[in-house]
N, CA, C and O atoms as a DFTB+ gen file, in Angstrom:
740 C
 N C O
     1  1     -22.050     -11.879     -46.302
     2  2     -20.936     -11.280     -46.414
     3  2     -20.597     -10.840     -45.179
     4  3     -19.527     -11.199     -44.689
     5  1     -21.609      -9.854     -44.382
     6  2     -21.540      -9.860     -43.258
     7  2     -21.006     -11.045     -42.268
     8  3     -20.113     -10.954     -41.426
     9  1     -21.814     -12.197     -42.610
    10  2     -21.631     -13.360     -41.547
    11  2     -19.754     -14.009     -41.809
    12  3     -19.191     -14.882     -41.148
    13  1     -19.254     -13.295     -42.844
    14  2     -17.926     -13.944     -43.249
    15  2     -17.182     -12.999     -42.509
    16  3     -16.366     -13.458     -41.710
    17  1     -17.346     -11.214     -42.657
    18  2     -16.816     -10.542     -41.741
    19  2     -16.865     -10.604     -39.997
    20  3     -15.973     -10.360     -39.184
    21  1     -17.944     -10.930     -39.844
    22  2     -18.251     -11.154     -38.207
    23  2     -17.078     -12.406     -37.909
    24  3     -16.294     -12.157     -36.993
    25  1     -16.927     -13.622     -38.563
    26  2     -16.308     -14.608     -38.753
    27  2     -14.844     -14.303     -39.059
    28  3     -14.136     -15.229     -38.663
    29  1     -14.359     -13.610     -39.460
    30  2     -12.894     -13.047     -39.316
    31  2     -12.630     -12.413     -38.178
    32  3     -11.479     -12.533     -37.759
    33  1     -13.738     -11.463     -37.264
    34  2     -13.857     -10.207     -36.677
    35  2     -13.506     -11.642     -35.579
    36  3     -12.348     -12.060     -35.596
    37  1     -14.250     -12.149     -34.915
    38  2     -14.035     -13.325     -33.988
    39  2     -12.873     -14.492     -33.795
    40  3     -12.687     -15.115     -32.749
    41  1     -11.955     -14.691     -35.329
    42  2     -11.068     -15.556     -36.178
    43  2     -10.289     -14.131     -35.165
    44  3      -9.583     -14.639     -34.293
    45  1     -10.269     -12.906     -35.107
    46  2      -8.872     -12.275     -34.863
    47  2      -8.741     -11.693     -33.534
    48  3      -7.705     -11.317     -32.985
    49  1     -10.222     -11.663     -32.986
    50  2     -10.321     -11.933     -31.301
    51  2      -9.887     -13.310     -30.284
    52  3      -9.738     -13.579     -29.092
    53  1      -9.829     -13.741     -31.186
    54  2      -9.553     -15.659     -30.825
    55  2      -8.156     -15.240     -30.459
    56  3      -7.574     -14.885     -29.434
    57  1      -7.851     -15.438     -31.778
    58  2      -6.041     -15.421     -32.052
    59  2      -5.608     -13.672     -31.242
    60  3      -4.589     -13.422     -30.598
    61  1      -6.033     -13.318     -31.361
    62  2      -4.724     -11.939     -29.699
    63  2      -5.144     -12.028     -29.169
    64  3      -4.764     -11.113     -28.438
    65  1      -6.405     -12.814     -28.330
    66  2      -6.390     -13.777     -26.613
    67  2      -5.618     -14.737     -26.393
    68  3      -5.281     -15.023     -25.245
    69  1      -5.093     -15.581     -27.735
    70  2      -4.494     -16.433     -27.372
    71  2      -2.816     -16.069     -27.657
    72  3      -1.739     -16.649     -27.519
    73  1      -3.159     -15.146     -27.993
    74  2      -1.411     -14.501     -28.380
    75  2      -1.277     -13.841     -26.862
    76  3      -0.429     -14.468     -26.226
    77  1      -1.786     -12.909     -26.202
    78  2      -1.861     -12.515     -25.052
    79  2      -1.622     -13.683     -23.925
    80  3      -0.560     -13.658     -23.304
    81  1      -2.401     -14.508     -23.704
    82  2      -2.563     -15.877     -22.727
    83  2      -1.105     -16.492     -23.312
    84  3      -0.416     -16.589     -22.297
    85  1      -0.486     -16.850     -24.200
    86  2       0.748     -16.982     -24.380
    87  2       2.304     -16.275     -23.738
    88  3       3.402     -16.750     -23.449
    89  1       1.670     -14.860     -23.712
    90  2       1.864     -13.914     -23.085
    91  2       2.601     -13.796     -21.941
    92  3       3.802     -13.717     -21.682
    93  1       1.450     -13.805     -21.243
    94  2       1.203     -14.169     -19.569
    95  2       1.684     -15.696     -19.163
    96  3       1.831     -16.143     -18.026
    97  1       1.907     -16.433     -20.552
    98  2       2.674     -17.375     -19.388
    99  2       4.015     -17.376     -19.961
   100  3       4.822     -18.049     -19.319
   101  1       4.494     -16.753     -21.082
   102  2       6.119     -16.731     -20.254
   103  2       6.507     -15.740     -19.244
   104  3       7.550     -15.785     -18.592
   105  1       5.472     -14.724     -19.147
   106  2       6.199     -13.584     -18.432
   107  2       6.145     -14.424     -17.153
   108  3       7.045     -14.052     -16.399
   109  1       5.268     -15.628     -16.523
   110  2       4.929     -16.426     -15.257
   111  2       6.063     -17.194     -15.633
   112  3       7.121     -16.853     -15.103
   113  1       6.093     -18.206     -16.468
   114  2       7.570     -18.852     -16.511
   115  2       8.935     -18.287     -16.255
   116  3       9.929     -18.933     -15.924
   117  1       8.846     -16.922     -16.464
   118  2       9.882     -16.113     -16.768
   119  2       9.999     -16.162     -15.367
   120  3      10.833     -16.852     -14.780
   121  1       9.135     -15.405     -14.808
   122  2       8.904     -15.024     -12.795
   123  2       9.945     -16.640     -12.011
   124  3      11.062     -16.781     -11.514
   125  1       9.014     -17.356     -12.245
   126  2       8.957     -18.596     -11.362
   127  2      10.456     -19.264     -11.798
   128  3      10.948     -19.888     -10.858
   129  1      11.397     -19.260     -13.198
   130  2      11.932     -20.017     -12.821
   131  2      13.394     -19.154     -13.303
   132  3      14.366     -19.692     -13.836
   133  1      13.283     -17.900     -13.015
   134  2      14.961     -17.301     -13.204
   135  2      15.565     -17.380     -12.094
   136  3      14.932     -17.200     -11.053
   137  1      16.917     -17.665     -12.078
   138  2      18.195     -17.769     -10.801
   139  2      17.671     -16.162      -9.588
   140  3      17.445     -16.120      -8.378
   141  1      17.661     -15.162     -10.582
   142  2      16.942     -13.571      -9.491
   143  2      16.060     -14.306      -8.779
   144  3      15.588     -15.410      -9.051
   145  1      15.810     -13.351      -7.503
   146  2      14.948     -12.654      -6.185
   147  2      14.635     -12.149      -6.589
   148  3      15.240     -11.090      -6.760
   149  1      13.273     -12.366      -7.218
   150  2      11.803     -10.862      -7.781
   151  2      10.812     -10.948      -6.451
   152  3      10.132     -11.955      -6.256
   153  1      10.795     -10.135      -5.810
   154  2       9.481      -9.853      -5.809
   155  2       8.557      -8.493      -5.886
   156  3       9.070      -7.410      -6.167
   157  1       7.166      -8.635      -5.617
   158  2       6.570      -7.746      -5.952
   159  2       5.762      -7.220      -4.714
   160  3       5.326      -8.141      -4.024
   161  1       5.390      -5.675      -4.168
   162  2       5.332      -5.647      -3.197
   163  2       3.920      -4.524      -3.840
   164  3       3.468      -4.165      -4.927
   165  1       3.617      -4.282      -2.190
   166  2       2.141      -2.846      -2.594
   167  2       2.644      -2.058      -2.388
   168  3       3.724      -2.232      -1.823
   169  1       2.163      -0.521      -2.736
   170  2       2.146       0.558      -2.311
   171  2       3.231       0.626      -0.930
   172  3       4.345       1.138      -1.038
   173  1       2.769       0.084       0.254
   174  2       3.192       0.136       1.831
   175  2       4.268      -0.547       1.632
   176  3       4.938      -0.742       2.646
   177  1       4.780      -1.108       0.366
   178  2       5.806      -2.572       0.494
   179  2       5.543      -3.895       1.709
   180  3       6.415      -4.540       2.291
   181  1       3.985      -4.022       1.841
   182  2       3.952      -5.453       1.840
   183  2       3.958      -6.289       0.844
   184  3       2.926      -6.267       0.174
   185  1       4.805      -7.054       0.500
   186  2       4.859      -8.296      -0.227
   187  2       4.187      -8.898      -1.169
   188  3       4.942      -8.893      -2.142
   189  1       3.276      -9.378      -1.431
   190  2       2.303      -9.449      -2.220
   191  2       2.564     -10.676      -3.376
   192  3       1.603     -11.404      -3.630
   193  1       3.528     -10.850      -3.898
   194  2       4.202     -11.944      -4.513
   195  2       5.752     -12.108      -4.716
   196  3       6.611     -11.227      -4.690
   197  1       5.880     -13.344      -4.908
   198  2       7.858     -13.916      -4.754
   199  2       7.957     -15.111      -5.423
   200  3       7.233     -16.091      -5.245
   201  1       9.116     -14.984      -6.406
   202  2       9.257     -16.142      -6.948
   203  2      10.361     -17.085      -5.982
   204  3      11.110     -16.660      -5.102
   205  1      10.240     -18.097      -6.324
   206  2      11.291     -19.491      -6.095
   207  2      12.408     -18.922      -5.469
   208  3      12.635     -19.161      -4.283
   209  1      12.908     -18.416      -5.936
   210  2      14.074     -17.919      -6.102
   211  2      14.627     -17.031      -4.672
   212  3      15.711     -17.123      -4.096
   213  1      13.091     -15.899      -4.269
   214  2      13.344     -15.039      -3.812
   215  2      13.467     -15.818      -2.121
   216  3      13.917     -15.309      -1.094
   217  1      12.691     -17.673      -2.403
   218  2      12.586     -18.067      -0.519
   219  2      13.788     -18.519      -0.612
   220  3      14.528     -18.275       0.341
   221  1      14.348     -19.315      -1.791
   222  2      15.222     -19.866      -1.498
   223  2      17.085     -18.826      -1.288
   224  3      18.029     -19.447      -0.798
   225  1      17.226     -17.708      -1.620
   226  2      17.945     -16.852      -0.488
   227  2      17.853     -16.335       0.166
   228  3      18.898     -15.806       0.544
   229  1      16.544     -15.973       0.944
   230  2      16.430     -15.398       1.722
   231  2      16.428     -16.309       3.171
   232  3      16.875     -15.948       4.260
   233  1      15.823     -17.517       2.848
   234  2      15.546     -18.607       3.593
   235  2      14.186     -18.823       4.330
   236  3      13.834     -19.697       5.122
   237  1      13.266     -17.285       3.593
   238  2      12.064     -17.889       3.618
   239  2      11.142     -18.181       3.406
   240  3      11.131     -18.386       2.192
   241  1      10.209     -18.376       3.806
   242  2       8.938     -19.693       3.233
   243  2       7.612     -19.011       2.213
   244  3       7.254     -17.978       2.778
   245  1       7.143     -19.137       1.488
   246  2       6.210     -18.393       0.645
   247  2       5.546     -17.872       1.928
   248  3       5.441     -16.646       1.972
   249  1       5.142     -18.467       2.836
   250  2       4.464     -18.481       3.509
   251  2       4.576     -17.677       5.093
   252  3       3.722     -17.592       5.975
   253  1       5.925     -17.168       5.042
   254  2       6.271     -16.623       5.889
   255  2       6.680     -15.061       5.490
   256  3       7.005     -14.180       6.285
   257  1       6.587     -14.965       4.183
   258  2       7.025     -13.333       3.354
   259  2       6.189     -12.956       2.669
   260  3       6.553     -11.896       2.160
   261  1       4.258     -13.524       2.040
   262  2       3.513     -12.659       1.724
   263  2       2.387     -12.196       3.033
   264  3       1.934     -12.772       4.023
   265  1       2.222     -10.702       2.357
   266  2       1.758     -10.215       3.371
   267  2       2.673      -8.935       4.517
   268  3       2.308      -7.825       4.903
   269  1       4.111      -9.820       4.809
   270  2       4.809      -9.299       5.349
   271  2       5.855      -7.853       4.799
   272  3       5.817      -7.347       3.678
   273  1       6.344      -7.618       5.441
   274  2       6.491      -5.403       5.024
   275  2       8.202      -6.070       3.875
   276  3       8.776      -7.158       3.929
   277  1       8.287      -5.715       3.620
   278  2       9.831      -5.889       2.514
   279  2      11.391      -6.348       3.039
   280  3      12.320      -7.053       2.647
   281  1      10.886      -5.068       4.715
   282  2      11.972      -5.595       5.820
   283  2      12.404      -6.710       6.188
   284  3      13.508      -6.911       6.694
   285  1      11.592      -7.489       5.966
   286  2      11.740      -9.031       7.089
   287  2      13.126      -9.562       6.342
   288  3      14.172      -9.702       6.975
   289  1      12.992      -9.886       4.680
   290  2      14.155     -10.424       4.575
   291  2      15.265      -9.087       3.743
   292  3      16.271      -9.353       3.086
   293  1      14.887      -8.105       3.931
   294  2      16.014      -7.053       3.380
   295  2      16.039      -6.675       4.377
   296  3      15.027      -6.663       5.078
   297  1      16.892      -6.355       4.675
   298  2      17.710      -4.819       6.079
   299  2      18.911      -4.682       5.837
   300  3      19.800      -4.517       6.672
   301  1      18.987      -4.722       5.055
   302  2      19.966      -4.306       4.392
   303  2      20.759      -2.752       4.081
   304  3      21.902      -2.513       3.692
   305  1      19.331      -1.618       4.526
   306  2      19.609      -0.400       4.526
   307  2      20.128       0.604       5.883
   308  3      19.751       1.667       6.376
   309  1      20.716       0.058       6.031
   310  2      20.609       0.205       7.770
   311  2      22.119       1.553       7.940
   312  3      22.499       1.673       9.104
   313  1      22.681       2.218       7.163
   314  2      23.560       2.981       7.277
   315  2      22.158       4.175       6.478
   316  3      21.503       4.110       5.438
   317  1      22.229       5.347       7.837
   318  2      21.753       6.077       7.662
   319  2      21.362       7.432       6.241
   320  3      20.416       8.182       6.001
   321  1      23.027       7.067       5.457
   322  2      23.094       7.675       4.228
   323  2      23.095       7.349       2.954
   324  3      23.090       8.038       1.934
   325  1      23.109       5.454       3.255
   326  2      22.562       5.124       2.240
   327  2      21.221       5.195       2.468
   328  3      20.507       5.599       1.550
   329  1      20.711       4.864       3.573
   330  2      19.070       4.662       2.833
   331  2      18.510       6.341       2.830
   332  3      17.351       6.314       3.245
   333  1      18.811       7.376       2.598
   334  2      18.552       8.533       2.860
   335  2      18.701       8.835       1.394
   336  3      17.782       9.389       0.792
   337  1      20.052       8.423       0.671
   338  2      19.492       8.347      -0.619
   339  2      18.922       7.532      -1.730
   340  3      18.529       7.920      -2.831
   341  1      18.962       5.879      -1.047
   342  2      18.386       5.067      -2.013
   343  2      16.455       5.571      -1.664
   344  3      15.652       4.838      -2.242
   345  1      15.995       6.435      -1.010
   346  2      14.574       7.252      -1.114
   347  2      14.555       8.471      -1.130
   348  3      13.483       9.021      -0.880
   349  1      15.870       9.369      -1.463
   350  2      15.874      10.520      -2.645
   351  2      15.766       9.930      -4.067
   352  3      14.965      10.492      -4.814
   353  1      16.503       8.807      -4.580
   354  2      16.373       8.545      -5.746
   355  2      14.669       7.481      -6.314
   356  3      13.928       7.524      -7.296
   357  1      14.722       6.658      -5.052
   358  2      13.670       5.635      -5.502
   359  2      12.172       6.736      -5.976
   360  3      11.298       6.485      -6.807
   361  1      12.363       8.260      -4.884
   362  2      10.889       9.115      -5.277
   363  2      11.097       9.775      -6.640
   364  3      10.185      10.105      -7.399
   365  1      12.541       9.944      -6.883
   366  2      12.872      11.324      -7.733
   367  2      13.048      10.423      -9.160
   368  3      12.939      10.949     -10.268
   369  1      13.253       9.402      -9.017
   370  2      13.649       8.507     -10.529
   371  2      12.293       7.254     -10.388
   372  3      11.575       6.702     -11.222
   373  1      12.349       7.219      -9.678
   374  2      11.044       5.793      -9.188
   375  2      11.670       4.514      -9.620
   376  3      10.928       3.596      -9.970
   377  1      13.459       4.302      -9.636
   378  2      14.227       3.164      -9.763
   379  2      15.182       3.634      -8.531
   380  3      15.402       4.751      -8.062
   381  1      15.613       2.470      -8.230
   382  2      16.763       2.214      -7.525
   383  2      17.853       0.957      -7.630
   384  3      17.525      -0.229      -7.615
   385  1      18.904       1.345      -7.715
   386  2      19.855       0.125      -7.899
   387  2      21.083      -0.383      -7.106
   388  3      21.380       0.808      -7.204
   389  1      21.940      -0.875      -6.523
   390  2      22.919      -0.909      -5.531
   391  2      22.763      -1.873      -4.921
   392  3      21.819      -2.643      -4.742
   393  1      24.864      -1.731      -4.229
   394  2      24.591      -3.156      -2.898
   395  2      24.346      -2.497      -2.103
   396  3      24.400      -1.292      -1.858
   397  1      23.819      -4.043      -1.316
   398  2      23.757      -3.895      -0.197
   399  2      23.902      -5.048       0.159
   400  3      24.130      -6.053      -0.514
   401  1      23.651      -4.799       2.196
   402  2      24.222      -6.173       2.707
   403  2      22.750      -6.329       3.405
   404  3      21.855      -5.554       3.741
   405  1      22.933      -7.484       3.437
   406  2      21.870      -8.646       4.300
   407  2      22.387      -9.327       5.037
   408  3      23.492      -9.871       5.038
   409  1      20.968      -9.305       6.204
   410  2      21.430     -11.162       7.288
   411  2      20.749     -11.237       6.648
   412  3      19.966     -10.459       6.102
   413  1      21.112     -13.031       6.586
   414  2      20.313     -13.965       5.585
   415  2      19.821     -14.618       7.689
   416  3      20.004     -14.238       8.845
   417  1      19.317     -15.480       7.107
   418  2      18.077     -15.931       8.377
   419  2      18.984     -16.928       9.298
   420  3      18.629     -17.210      10.442
   421  1      20.482     -17.571       8.569
   422  2      21.318     -17.985       9.247
   423  2      22.140     -16.711      10.666
   424  3      22.737     -17.032      11.694
   425  1      21.842     -15.371      10.156
   426  2      22.719     -14.392      10.403
   427  2      24.236     -14.221       9.774
   428  3      25.045     -13.392      10.191
   429  1      24.400     -14.846       9.051
   430  2      25.476     -14.612       8.034
   431  2      25.258     -12.876       7.184
   432  3      24.111     -12.441       7.083
   433  1      25.914     -12.416       6.886
   434  2      25.828     -11.193       5.890
   435  2      26.246     -11.475       4.621
   436  3      27.375     -11.955       4.529
   437  1      25.856     -11.364       3.995
   438  2      25.642     -11.512       2.303
   439  2      25.611      -9.957       1.633
   440  3      24.796      -9.179       2.129
   441  1      26.436      -9.491       0.563
   442  2      26.190      -8.506      -0.668
   443  2      25.449      -8.955      -1.616
   444  3      25.736     -10.029      -2.146
   445  1      24.028      -8.007      -2.131
   446  2      23.414      -8.731      -2.770
   447  2      23.321      -7.176      -3.657
   448  3      23.496      -6.030      -3.242
   449  1      22.983      -7.676      -4.992
   450  2      22.700      -6.052      -5.692
   451  2      21.349      -5.989      -5.765
   452  3      20.898      -7.101      -6.042
   453  1      20.359      -5.016      -5.610
   454  2      19.160      -4.851      -5.763
   455  2      18.909      -3.797      -6.931
   456  3      19.871      -3.033      -7.010
   457  1      18.003      -3.545      -7.775
   458  2      17.252      -3.285      -8.127
   459  2      15.632      -3.049      -7.941
   460  3      14.894      -3.787      -8.594
   461  1      15.091      -2.133      -7.148
   462  2      13.387      -1.693      -7.173
   463  2      13.426      -0.590      -7.880
   464  3      14.244       0.330      -7.847
   465  1      12.144      -0.797      -8.760
   466  2      10.960      -0.317      -9.372
   467  2       9.499       0.077      -8.941
   468  3       8.642      -0.687      -8.496
   469  1       9.399       1.345      -9.151
   470  2       7.845       1.317      -9.150
   471  2       7.987       1.421     -10.327
   472  3       8.772       1.715     -11.228
   473  1       5.713       0.674      -9.758
   474  2       5.086       0.158     -10.715
   475  2       4.248       1.204     -10.997
   476  3       3.294       1.378     -10.238
   477  1       4.447       2.129     -12.176
   478  2       2.562       3.574     -11.421
   479  2       1.426       3.467     -12.582
   480  3       1.588       3.059     -13.732
   481  1       0.591       3.799     -12.156
   482  2      -1.372       3.750     -12.936
   483  2      -0.853       4.597     -13.866
   484  3       0.207       5.217     -13.955
   485  1      -1.507       4.525     -14.318
   486  2      -2.019       5.562     -15.411
   487  2      -2.282       6.906     -15.552
   488  3      -2.100       7.635     -16.527
   489  1      -2.861       7.216     -14.152
   490  2      -2.554       8.646     -13.856
   491  2      -1.293       8.613     -13.018
   492  3      -1.364       9.586     -12.267
   493  1      -0.064       7.882     -12.775
   494  2       1.073       8.309     -12.340
   495  2       1.370       7.555     -11.069
   496  3       2.353       6.839     -10.880
   497  1      -0.014       7.915      -9.873
   498  2       0.374       6.965      -8.603
   499  2       1.063       5.399      -8.862
   500  3       1.076       4.531      -9.736
   501  1       1.655       5.668      -7.407
   502  2       1.990       4.062      -7.473
   503  2       1.286       3.173      -6.846
   504  3       0.689       3.421      -5.799
   505  1       1.286       2.102      -7.396
   506  2       0.506       1.154      -7.305
   507  2       1.673      -0.617      -6.936
   508  3       1.134      -1.706      -6.734
   509  1       2.705      -0.478      -6.941
   510  2       3.270      -1.723      -6.237
   511  2       4.500      -1.353      -7.006
   512  3       4.598      -0.499      -7.887
   513  1       5.574      -2.279      -6.437
   514  2       6.631      -2.034      -6.350
   515  2       7.153      -3.475      -6.665
   516  3       6.683      -4.574      -6.373
   517  1       8.359      -3.091      -7.407
   518  2       9.002      -4.593      -7.760
   519  2      10.818      -4.421      -7.838
   520  3      11.579      -3.773      -8.558
   521  1      11.005      -5.429      -6.623
   522  2      12.286      -6.336      -5.991
   523  2      12.848      -7.727      -7.106
   524  3      12.461      -8.830      -7.490
   525  1      14.241      -6.583      -7.304
   526  2      14.876      -8.105      -8.194
   527  2      16.244      -7.965      -7.781
   528  3      16.989      -7.098      -8.239
   529  1      16.649      -8.985      -6.741
   530  2      18.413      -8.946      -6.099
   531  2      18.516     -10.276      -6.720
   532  3      17.682     -11.081      -7.134
   533  1      20.851     -10.236      -6.602
   534  2      21.149     -11.538      -6.450
   535  2      22.185     -11.233      -5.978
   536  3      22.699     -10.118      -6.065
   537  1      22.870     -12.703      -5.110
   538  2      23.975     -12.786      -4.427
   539  2      25.023     -12.012      -5.343
   540  3      25.027     -12.039      -6.574
   541  1      25.929     -11.304      -4.513
   542  2      27.094     -10.969      -5.488
   543  2      28.136     -10.947      -4.585
   544  3      29.104     -10.250      -4.890
   545  1      28.155     -11.457      -3.707
   546  2      29.627     -11.844      -2.557
   547  2      30.484     -12.897      -3.075
   548  3      31.595     -13.269      -2.697
   549  1      29.872     -13.226      -3.849
   550  2      31.509     -14.186      -4.437
   551  2      31.871     -13.612      -5.686
   552  3      32.719     -14.151      -6.397
   553  1      30.940     -11.915      -6.206
   554  2      32.061     -11.260      -6.800
   555  2      32.920     -10.133      -6.046
   556  3      34.010      -9.712      -6.431
   557  1      32.326      -9.784      -5.069
   558  2      33.796      -8.683      -3.995
   559  2      34.674      -9.742      -3.095
   560  3      35.486      -9.369      -2.249
   561  1      34.360     -11.275      -3.435
   562  2      35.471     -11.890      -2.386
   563  2      36.626     -12.110      -3.652
   564  3      37.801     -12.094      -3.288
   565  1      36.350     -12.314      -5.112
   566  2      36.693     -12.115      -6.391
   567  2      37.795     -10.772      -6.751
   568  3      38.955     -10.603      -7.126
   569  1      36.629     -10.004      -6.379
   570  2      37.191      -8.613      -6.739
   571  2      38.696      -8.439      -5.753
   572  3      39.845      -8.294      -6.171
   573  1      38.215      -8.511      -4.348
   574  2      39.028      -8.395      -3.162
   575  2      40.896      -9.370      -3.236
   576  3      42.050      -9.079      -2.920
   577  1      40.154     -10.612      -3.867
   578  2      41.223     -11.430      -4.434
   579  2      42.102     -11.331      -5.078
   580  3      43.190     -11.864      -4.856
   581  1      41.622     -10.102      -6.721
   582  2      42.296      -9.600      -7.256
   583  2      42.934      -7.946      -6.720
   584  3      43.608      -6.973      -7.058
   585  1      42.480      -8.283      -6.120
   586  2      43.134      -6.408      -5.697
   587  2      44.553      -6.475      -4.487
   588  3      45.161      -5.599      -3.872
   589  1      44.654      -7.822      -4.545
   590  2      45.497      -8.442      -3.636
   591  2      46.854      -9.050      -4.022
   592  3      47.988      -8.927      -3.558
   593  1      46.132     -10.005      -5.410
   594  2      47.549     -10.045      -6.512
   595  2      47.838      -8.929      -7.476
   596  3      48.859      -8.918      -8.163
   597  1      46.942      -8.014      -7.511
   598  2      47.688      -6.672      -8.124
   599  2      48.592      -5.863      -7.348
   600  3      49.327      -5.080      -7.949
   601  1      48.641      -5.955      -5.970
   602  2      48.894      -4.184      -5.027
   603  2      50.184      -5.193      -3.811
   604  3      51.149      -4.840      -3.134
   605  1      49.641      -6.234      -4.014
   606  2      51.003      -6.798      -3.633
   607  2      52.237      -8.255      -3.895
   608  3      51.751      -9.182      -4.544
   609  1      53.571      -8.426      -3.475
   610  2      54.638      -9.201      -3.957
   611  2      53.864     -10.931      -4.174
   612  3      53.433     -11.373      -3.109
   613  1      53.685     -11.828      -5.349
   614  2      53.326     -13.075      -4.776
   615  2      54.026     -14.264      -3.919
   616  3      53.609     -15.367      -3.564
   617  1      55.381     -13.524      -3.713
   618  2      56.133     -14.562      -3.045
   619  2      55.974     -14.255      -1.668
   620  3      55.718     -15.157      -0.870
   621  1      56.167     -12.440      -1.112
   622  2      56.413     -12.427      -0.118
   623  2      54.604     -11.404       0.370
   624  3      54.257     -10.917       1.446
   625  1      54.099     -11.439      -0.582
   626  2      53.161     -10.846       0.435
   627  2      53.183      -9.514       0.683
   628  3      52.290      -8.781       1.108
   629  1      54.139      -9.314       0.418
   630  2      53.861      -7.150       0.457
   631  2      53.682      -6.353      -0.636
   632  3      53.891      -6.543      -1.834
   633  1      52.993      -4.856       0.369
   634  2      52.670      -3.947      -0.730
   635  2      54.262      -4.133      -1.910
   636  3      55.352      -4.637      -1.639
   637  1      53.721      -3.430      -3.344
   638  2      54.134      -3.643      -4.723
   639  2      54.435      -1.848      -4.689
   640  3      54.126      -0.926      -3.934
   641  1      55.074      -1.971      -5.740
   642  2      55.212      -0.756      -6.620
   643  2      53.383       0.542      -6.527
   644  3      53.029       1.712      -6.376
   645  1      52.765      -1.121      -6.802
   646  2      51.689      -0.402      -7.795
   647  2      51.106       0.127      -6.611
   648  3      50.914       1.330      -6.789
   649  1      50.580      -0.399      -4.989
   650  2      49.881      -0.113      -3.902
   651  2      50.838       1.403      -3.404
   652  3      50.276       2.427      -3.017
   653  1      52.265       1.261      -3.516
   654  2      52.450       2.722      -3.380
   655  2      52.302       3.890      -4.127
   656  3      51.971       4.982      -3.664
   657  1      52.577       3.616      -5.390
   658  2      51.906       4.727      -5.849
   659  2      50.564       5.313      -5.602
   660  3      50.236       6.499      -5.560
   661  1      49.893       4.297      -5.456
   662  2      48.299       4.811      -5.413
   663  2      47.903       5.251      -3.898
   664  3      47.009       6.058      -3.642
   665  1      48.653       4.641      -3.010
   666  2      48.872       5.672      -1.415
   667  2      49.428       6.985      -2.031
   668  3      48.511       7.792      -2.186
   669  1      50.254       7.308      -2.305
   670  2      51.421       8.010      -2.750
   671  2      50.154       9.334      -2.951
   672  3      49.959      10.306      -2.222
   673  1      49.570       8.998      -3.979
   674  2      48.230       9.154      -4.721
   675  2      48.371      10.001      -4.438
   676  3      49.057      10.993      -4.686
   677  1      47.001       9.355      -3.252
   678  2      46.083       9.743      -2.162
   679  2      46.670      11.133      -1.201
   680  3      46.380      12.328      -1.150
   681  1      47.838      10.055      -0.365
   682  2      48.762      11.755       0.875
   683  2      48.479      12.434      -0.046
   684  3      47.628      13.242       0.328
   685  1      48.869      12.640      -1.681
   686  2      49.835      13.698      -1.565
   687  2      47.902      14.826      -1.853
   688  3      47.465      15.900      -1.439
   689  1      47.579      14.135      -2.414
   690  2      45.753      15.024      -2.755
   691  2      45.416      15.065      -1.739
   692  3      45.028      16.225      -1.606
   693  1      45.182      14.208      -0.208
   694  2      44.803      14.976       0.615
   695  2      45.994      16.126       1.359
   696  3      45.499      17.222       1.625
   697  1      46.963      16.017       1.583
   698  2      48.092      16.947       1.774
   699  2      47.675      18.350       0.746
   700  3      47.379      19.189       1.596
   701  1      47.552      18.838      -0.249
   702  2      47.347      19.518      -0.842
   703  2      45.774      20.036      -0.392
   704  3      45.570      21.213      -0.096
   705  1      44.652      18.966      -0.380
   706  2      43.258      19.070       0.190
   707  2      43.259      20.075       1.203
   708  3      42.716      21.163       1.010
   709  1      44.067      19.663       2.703
   710  2      44.193      19.945       4.125
   711  2      44.892      20.959       4.055
   712  3      44.690      21.794       4.937
   713  1      46.174      21.332       2.794
   714  2      47.283      22.335       3.079
   715  2      47.672      22.096       4.025
   716  3      47.725      23.053       4.797
   717  1      48.240      20.549       4.633
   718  2      49.536      20.243       5.583
   719  2      50.466      19.893       4.667
   720  3      50.390      20.004       3.444
   721  1      51.502      19.389       5.439
   722  2      52.594      18.751       5.155
   723  2      52.336      17.486       4.888
   724  3      51.230      17.103       5.270
   725  1      53.343      16.327       4.084
   726  2      53.567      15.523       3.864
   727  2      54.822      14.543       4.081
   728  3      55.680      14.725       3.218
   729  1      55.021      13.927       4.663
   730  2      56.128      13.279       5.180
   731  2      56.721      11.633       4.890
   732  3      56.345      10.783       5.698
   733  1      57.504      11.257       3.915
   734  2      57.635       9.893       3.733
   735  2      59.307       9.598       3.792
   736  3      60.292      10.214       3.384
   737  1      59.090       8.313       4.525
   738  2      60.188       7.695       5.229
   739  2      60.384       6.363       4.201
   740  3      61.257       5.527       4.434
């Protein structure tokens, strides 16, 4: 009887181990095959792992980025206000998401949606950061095209009533806020 209970216990351990291994393989497969760029850093923002999409989007090879600071391929927090907001939010909540402008290796600027998350130990100390980003330049260009269509006449390209109404609302609000006069021609 004790032999059969020990056998059942061993079988449960094997099944649990196989399930854990399958879960690890699935996570590794997702990491390697997602279109979003993902990298993992140490607490000092030195890159320790990155997926193939990260290298493709940043145009840096794995050898060039591993061990380097995340700012090598990601240099989009140049504005002081944005950098302060980034650090305050990251320190307060452990996460930050937003659009940043980054310069590719070729020199062109791209808009990217970046999500940065702190990974903490059981004691609450930061052990790693995970950065996930996607190029959203095409979405921003599409938005600009839609705004142009919405606010300008298709035939003449001149501003339409919607744009006039929007600009008038802004001008009136500014006039009220600054207690100044407003003239319309």
